A tleap script that builds the chain and sets N, CA, C and O, in Angstrom:
source leaprc.protein.ff14SB
mol = sequence {
  NMET ILE ILE PRO HIE ARG ASP LEU GLU ALA
  ALA THR LEU THR ASN LEU ILE GLU GLU PHE
  VAL SER ARG GLU GLY THR ASP ASN GLY TYR
  ASP ASP SER LEU GLU GLN ARG VAL SER ALA
  VAL ARG ARG LEU LEU ASP ARG GLY GLU ALA
  VAL ILE LEU TYR THR GLN LEU THR GLU SER
  VAL ASN ILE VAL LEU ARG ARG ASP LEU PRO
  GLU GLU CSER
}
set mol.1.N position { 0.809 -1.030 -0.026 }
set mol.1.CA position { 0.278 -0.019 -0.036 }
set mol.1.C position { 0.713 1.335 0.035 }
set mol.1.O position { 1.075 1.745 1.138 }
set mol.2.N position { 0.753 2.326 -1.230 }
set mol.2.CA position { 1.575 3.386 -1.083 }
set mol.2.C position { 0.840 4.176 -0.092 }
set mol.2.O position { -0.391 4.215 -0.100 }
set mol.3.N position { 1.589 4.837 0.802 }
set mol.3.CA position { 1.035 5.966 1.963 }
set mol.3.C position { 1.440 7.342 1.311 }
set mol.3.O position { 2.619 7.412 0.964 }
set mol.4.N position { 0.633 8.470 1.086 }
set mol.4.CA position { 0.946 9.557 0.527 }
set mol.4.C position { 1.709 10.056 1.555 }
set mol.4.O position { 1.348 9.983 2.730 }
set mol.5.N position { 2.995 10.684 1.107 }
set mol.5.CA position { 3.975 11.353 2.189 }
set mol.5.C position { 3.389 12.578 2.495 }
set mol.5.O position { 3.633 13.060 3.601 }
set mol.6.N position { 2.606 13.217 1.663 }
set mol.6.CA position { 1.980 14.744 2.292 }
set mol.6.C position { 1.086 14.382 3.210 }
set mol.6.O position { 0.528 15.371 3.684 }
set mol.7.N position { 0.614 13.076 3.784 }
set mol.7.CA position { -0.464 12.792 4.742 }
set mol.7.C position { 0.326 12.394 5.906 }
set mol.7.O position { -0.241 11.745 6.784 }
set mol.8.N position { 1.616 12.711 6.033 }
set mol.8.CA position { 2.171 12.360 7.640 }
set mol.8.C position { 2.786 13.673 8.223 }
set mol.8.O position { 3.076 14.654 7.539 }
set mol.9.N position { 2.928 13.578 9.410 }
set mol.9.CA position { 3.387 14.918 10.105 }
set mol.9.C position { 4.643 15.131 9.464 }
set mol.9.O position { 5.123 14.283 8.711 }
set mol.10.N position { 5.176 16.164 9.708 }
set mol.10.CA position { 6.355 16.887 9.020 }
set mol.10.C position { 7.754 15.936 9.586 }
set mol.10.O position { 8.630 15.436 8.881 }
set mol.11.N position { 7.615 15.885 11.136 }
set mol.11.CA position { 8.596 15.255 12.040 }
set mol.11.C position { 8.380 13.537 11.693 }
set mol.11.O position { 9.320 12.807 12.007 }
set mol.12.N position { 7.504 13.086 11.235 }
set mol.12.CA position { 7.601 11.499 11.225 }
set mol.12.C position { 8.042 11.472 9.634 }
set mol.12.O position { 8.671 10.466 9.308 }
set mol.13.N position { 7.859 12.185 8.881 }
set mol.13.CA position { 8.512 12.002 7.325 }
set mol.13.C position { 9.785 12.427 7.552 }
set mol.13.O position { 10.608 11.678 7.025 }
set mol.14.N position { 10.251 13.346 8.136 }
set mol.14.CA position { 11.708 13.313 8.301 }
set mol.14.C position { 12.393 12.358 8.939 }
set mol.14.O position { 13.420 12.022 8.351 }
set mol.15.N position { 12.124 11.702 10.140 }
set mol.15.CA position { 12.408 10.440 10.583 }
set mol.15.C position { 12.580 9.215 9.755 }
set mol.15.O position { 13.500 8.399 9.802 }
set mol.16.N position { 11.460 9.234 8.938 }
set mol.16.CA position { 11.272 7.975 8.189 }
set mol.16.C position { 12.407 8.110 7.197 }
set mol.16.O position { 13.096 7.134 6.896 }
set mol.17.N position { 12.630 9.461 6.626 }
set mol.17.CA position { 13.551 9.530 5.732 }
set mol.17.C position { 15.018 9.537 6.170 }
set mol.17.O position { 15.912 9.060 5.471 }
set mol.18.N position { 15.169 9.967 7.077 }
set mol.18.CA position { 16.574 9.998 8.087 }
set mol.18.C position { 16.971 8.607 8.060 }
set mol.18.O position { 18.111 8.346 7.677 }
set mol.19.N position { 15.983 7.433 8.508 }
set mol.19.CA position { 16.123 6.383 8.732 }
set mol.19.C position { 16.485 5.508 7.485 }
set mol.19.O position { 17.181 4.494 7.446 }
set mol.20.N position { 15.762 6.232 6.370 }
set mol.20.CA position { 16.354 5.277 5.121 }
set mol.20.C position { 17.344 5.524 4.628 }
set mol.20.O position { 17.898 4.637 3.978 }
set mol.21.N position { 18.055 7.050 4.770 }
set mol.21.CA position { 19.143 7.342 4.190 }
set mol.21.C position { 20.368 6.708 4.868 }
set mol.21.O position { 21.450 6.517 4.313 }
set mol.22.N position { 20.065 6.413 6.115 }
set mol.22.CA position { 21.294 6.229 7.277 }
set mol.22.C position { 21.411 4.530 7.367 }
set mol.22.O position { 22.139 3.985 8.197 }
set mol.23.N position { 20.529 3.729 6.321 }
set mol.23.CA position { 20.556 2.290 6.552 }
set mol.23.C position { 21.909 1.879 5.667 }
set mol.23.O position { 22.361 2.471 4.687 }
set mol.24.N position { 22.369 0.778 6.268 }
set mol.24.CA position { 23.445 0.309 5.718 }
set mol.24.C position { 22.811 -0.273 4.150 }
set mol.24.O position { 21.694 -0.754 3.958 }
set mol.25.N position { 23.809 -0.075 3.229 }
set mol.25.CA position { 23.393 -0.423 1.888 }
set mol.25.C position { 23.158 0.667 1.182 }
set mol.25.O position { 23.418 0.603 -0.019 }
set mol.26.N position { 22.697 1.739 1.649 }
set mol.26.CA position { 22.235 3.187 0.991 }
set mol.26.C position { 23.001 4.159 0.770 }
set mol.26.O position { 22.559 5.244 0.391 }
set mol.27.N position { 24.245 3.933 0.966 }
set mol.27.CA position { 25.430 4.819 0.780 }
set mol.27.C position { 25.598 4.901 -0.690 }
set mol.27.O position { 25.618 3.848 -1.329 }
set mol.28.N position { 25.738 6.194 -1.375 }
set mol.28.CA position { 25.764 6.172 -2.666 }
set mol.28.C position { 27.283 6.667 -3.080 }
set mol.28.O position { 27.618 7.167 -4.154 }
set mol.29.N position { 27.975 6.435 -2.116 }
set mol.29.CA position { 29.335 6.723 -2.846 }
set mol.29.C position { 29.922 8.287 -2.570 }
set mol.29.O position { 31.066 8.690 -2.783 }
set mol.30.N position { 29.023 8.870 -2.146 }
set mol.30.CA position { 29.395 10.481 -2.040 }
set mol.30.C position { 29.304 10.986 -0.739 }
set mol.30.O position { 28.427 10.516 -0.014 }
set mol.31.N position { 30.316 12.170 -0.157 }
set mol.31.CA position { 30.369 12.384 0.863 }
set mol.31.C position { 28.970 13.520 1.417 }
set mol.31.O position { 29.043 14.436 2.237 }
set mol.32.N position { 28.041 13.155 0.809 }
set mol.32.CA position { 26.895 14.179 1.262 }
set mol.32.C position { 26.595 14.072 2.559 }
set mol.32.O position { 26.625 13.015 3.189 }
set mol.33.N position { 26.306 15.124 2.988 }
set mol.33.CA position { 25.383 15.270 4.410 }
set mol.33.C position { 24.389 14.461 4.806 }
set mol.33.O position { 24.076 13.775 3.832 }
set mol.34.N position { 23.771 14.208 5.685 }
set mol.34.CA position { 22.506 13.680 6.175 }
set mol.34.C position { 21.543 14.243 5.745 }
set mol.34.O position { 20.610 13.602 5.261 }
set mol.35.N position { 21.541 15.970 5.842 }
set mol.35.CA position { 20.711 16.750 5.614 }
set mol.35.C position { 20.729 16.904 3.796 }
set mol.35.O position { 19.641 16.953 3.222 }
set mol.36.N position { 21.576 16.949 3.265 }
set mol.36.CA position { 21.399 16.684 1.680 }
set mol.36.C position { 20.854 15.451 1.055 }
set mol.36.O position { 20.309 15.461 -0.049 }
set mol.37.N position { 21.055 14.123 1.967 }
set mol.37.CA position { 20.462 13.208 1.510 }
set mol.37.C position { 19.019 13.076 1.695 }
set mol.37.O position { 18.332 12.638 0.772 }
set mol.38.N position { 18.417 13.478 3.000 }
set mol.38.CA position { 17.222 13.867 3.133 }
set mol.38.C position { 16.590 14.485 2.214 }
set mol.38.O position { 15.578 14.032 1.679 }
set mol.39.N position { 17.186 15.722 1.902 }
set mol.39.CA position { 16.528 16.792 0.849 }
set mol.39.C position { 16.493 16.202 -0.218 }
set mol.39.O position { 15.452 16.373 -0.852 }
set mol.40.N position { 17.611 15.250 -0.885 }
set mol.40.CA position { 17.344 14.416 -2.193 }
set mol.40.C position { 16.303 13.481 -2.264 }
set mol.40.O position { 15.852 13.192 -3.373 }
set mol.41.N position { 15.789 12.891 -1.103 }
set mol.41.CA position { 14.882 11.893 -1.025 }
set mol.41.C position { 13.713 12.749 -0.919 }
set mol.41.O position { 12.751 12.272 -1.521 }
set mol.42.N position { 13.467 13.945 -0.302 }
set mol.42.CA position { 12.268 14.478 -0.211 }
set mol.42.C position { 11.728 15.029 -1.553 }
set mol.42.O position { 10.545 14.955 -1.884 }
set mol.43.N position { 12.894 15.691 -2.429 }
set mol.43.CA position { 12.637 16.086 -3.642 }
set mol.43.C position { 12.230 15.075 -4.540 }
set mol.43.O position { 11.609 15.501 -5.514 }
set mol.44.N position { 12.458 13.499 -4.468 }
set mol.44.CA position { 11.963 12.704 -5.240 }
set mol.44.C position { 10.518 12.312 -4.812 }
set mol.44.O position { 9.719 12.315 -5.749 }
set mol.45.N position { 10.108 12.038 -3.821 }
set mol.45.CA position { 8.986 12.317 -3.026 }
set mol.45.C position { 8.067 13.209 -3.572 }
set mol.45.O position { 7.065 12.795 -4.155 }
set mol.46.N position { 8.349 14.570 -3.419 }
set mol.46.CA position { 7.594 15.670 -3.944 }
set mol.46.C position { 7.259 15.625 -5.534 }
set mol.46.O position { 6.178 15.985 -6.002 }
set mol.47.N position { 8.298 15.153 -6.252 }
set mol.47.CA position { 8.203 14.871 -7.575 }
set mol.47.C position { 7.451 13.344 -8.307 }
set mol.47.O position { 7.487 13.021 -9.494 }
set mol.48.N position { 6.800 12.599 -7.160 }
set mol.48.CA position { 6.368 11.341 -7.268 }
set mol.48.C position { 7.653 10.174 -8.231 }
set mol.48.O position { 7.468 9.232 -9.001 }
set mol.49.N position { 8.498 10.618 -7.875 }
set mol.49.CA position { 9.333 9.471 -8.313 }
set mol.49.C position { 9.711 8.480 -7.457 }
set mol.49.O position { 10.168 7.387 -7.791 }
set mol.50.N position { 9.467 8.973 -6.068 }
set mol.50.CA position { 9.616 7.787 -4.892 }
set mol.50.C position { 8.300 7.887 -4.302 }
set mol.50.O position { 7.613 8.891 -4.492 }
set mol.51.N position { 7.811 6.695 -3.441 }
set mol.51.CA position { 6.818 6.524 -2.658 }
set mol.51.C position { 7.009 5.948 -1.553 }
set mol.51.O position { 8.076 5.343 -1.451 }
set mol.52.N position { 6.280 5.940 -0.641 }
set mol.52.CA position { 6.280 5.467 0.804 }
set mol.52.C position { 5.591 4.094 0.315 }
set mol.52.O position { 4.588 4.036 -0.396 }
set mol.53.N position { 6.263 3.076 0.791 }
set mol.53.CA position { 5.397 1.894 0.536 }
set mol.53.C position { 5.454 0.989 1.987 }
set mol.53.O position { 6.453 0.483 2.498 }
set mol.54.N position { 4.170 0.960 2.433 }
set mol.54.CA position { 3.889 -0.025 3.339 }
set mol.54.C position { 3.312 -1.482 3.059 }
set mol.54.O position { 2.363 -1.776 2.333 }
set mol.55.N position { 4.074 -2.268 3.772 }
set mol.55.CA position { 3.965 -3.739 3.435 }
set mol.55.C position { 3.187 -4.362 4.508 }
set mol.55.O position { 3.786 -4.416 5.582 }
set mol.56.N position { 2.131 -4.793 4.490 }
set mol.56.CA position { 1.194 -5.525 5.300 }
set mol.56.C position { 1.782 -6.805 6.060 }
set mol.56.O position { 1.737 -7.087 7.258 }
set mol.57.N position { 2.326 -7.460 5.024 }
set mol.57.CA position { 2.816 -9.027 5.398 }
set mol.57.C position { 3.863 -8.776 6.589 }
set mol.57.O position { 3.768 -9.462 7.606 }
set mol.58.N position { 5.027 -7.634 6.447 }
set mol.58.CA position { 6.237 -7.737 7.363 }
set mol.58.C position { 5.603 -6.536 8.267 }
set mol.58.O position { 6.258 -6.228 9.262 }
set mol.59.N position { 4.386 -5.826 8.016 }
set mol.59.CA position { 4.374 -4.732 8.791 }
set mol.59.C position { 5.444 -3.697 8.673 }
set mol.59.O position { 5.858 -3.052 9.636 }
set mol.60.N position { 5.782 -3.595 7.702 }
set mol.60.CA position { 7.349 -2.518 7.372 }
set mol.60.C position { 7.086 -1.627 6.564 }
set mol.60.O position { 6.120 -1.702 5.804 }
set mol.61.N position { 7.916 -0.621 6.595 }
set mol.61.CA position { 7.530 0.886 5.969 }
set mol.61.C position { 9.282 1.002 5.481 }
set mol.61.O position { 10.366 0.924 6.060 }
set mol.62.N position { 8.670 1.290 3.714 }
set mol.62.CA position { 10.137 1.717 2.956 }
set mol.62.C position { 9.843 2.579 2.070 }
set mol.62.O position { 8.700 2.849 1.704 }
set mol.63.N position { 11.115 3.188 1.569 }
set mol.63.CA position { 10.855 4.312 0.368 }
set mol.63.C position { 11.225 3.672 -0.704 }
set mol.63.O position { 12.255 3.016 -0.549 }
set mol.64.N position { 10.675 3.625 -1.896 }
set mol.64.CA position { 10.946 3.086 -3.401 }
set mol.64.C position { 10.833 3.918 -4.113 }
set mol.64.O position { 10.153 4.925 -3.914 }
set mol.65.N position { 11.717 3.575 -5.459 }
set mol.65.CA position { 11.381 4.225 -6.280 }
set mol.65.C position { 10.342 3.874 -7.258 }
set mol.65.O position { 10.312 2.718 -7.681 }
set mol.66.N position { 9.455 4.773 -7.680 }
set mol.66.CA position { 8.040 4.277 -8.321 }
set mol.66.C position { 8.298 3.484 -9.414 }
set mol.66.O position { 7.467 2.590 -9.577 }
set mol.67.N position { 9.246 3.538 -10.259 }
set mol.67.CA position { 9.736 2.514 -11.243 }
set mol.67.C position { 10.085 1.280 -11.021 }
set mol.67.O position { 10.124 0.392 -11.872 }
set mol.68.N position { 10.370 1.173 -9.788 }
set mol.68.CA position { 10.703 -0.239 -9.170 }
set mol.68.C position { 9.498 -0.945 -8.334 }
set mol.68.O position { 9.623 -1.824 -7.482 }
set mol.69.N position { 8.343 -0.358 -8.780 }
set mol.69.CA position { 7.009 -1.007 -8.259 }
set mol.69.C position { 6.386 -1.902 -9.157 }
set mol.69.O position { 6.196 -1.479 -10.298 }
set mol.70.N position { 6.000 -3.142 -8.859 }
set mol.70.CA position { 5.601 -4.049 -10.017 }
set mol.70.C position { 4.333 -3.300 -10.572 }
set mol.70.O position { 3.755 -2.413 -9.945 }
set mol.71.N position { 4.045 -3.656 -11.550 }
set mol.71.CA position { 2.803 -3.036 -12.489 }
set mol.71.C position { 1.823 -3.854 -12.000 }
set mol.71.O position { 1.925 -5.074 -11.869 }
set mol.72.N position { 0.679 -3.043 -11.676 }
set mol.72.CA position { -0.433 -3.251 -11.015 }
set mol.72.C position { -1.614 -3.867 -12.336 }
set mol.72.O position { -1.698 -3.174 -13.349 }
set mol.73.N position { -2.400 -5.049 -12.250 }
set mol.73.CA position { -3.190 -5.481 -13.088 }
set mol.73.C position { -4.467 -4.676 -13.206 }
set mol.73.O position { -5.335 -5.010 -14.012 }
savepdb mol mol.pdb
quit
């Protein structure tokens, strides 16, 4: 289920993005600060290129690129 990022409180969204960009395996190889990485993800969400995805099976939330979502039938 896609959760509209604009429906989240500002602090909740910021915390979610910070957790996402600081996960192991999300290092982009650049020396961007946490603030720069958070801003980049926020821009992707604002443009609709990334979405917040809630997975009921694992009760987890993740940020994914829209292009990586499976096609809906």
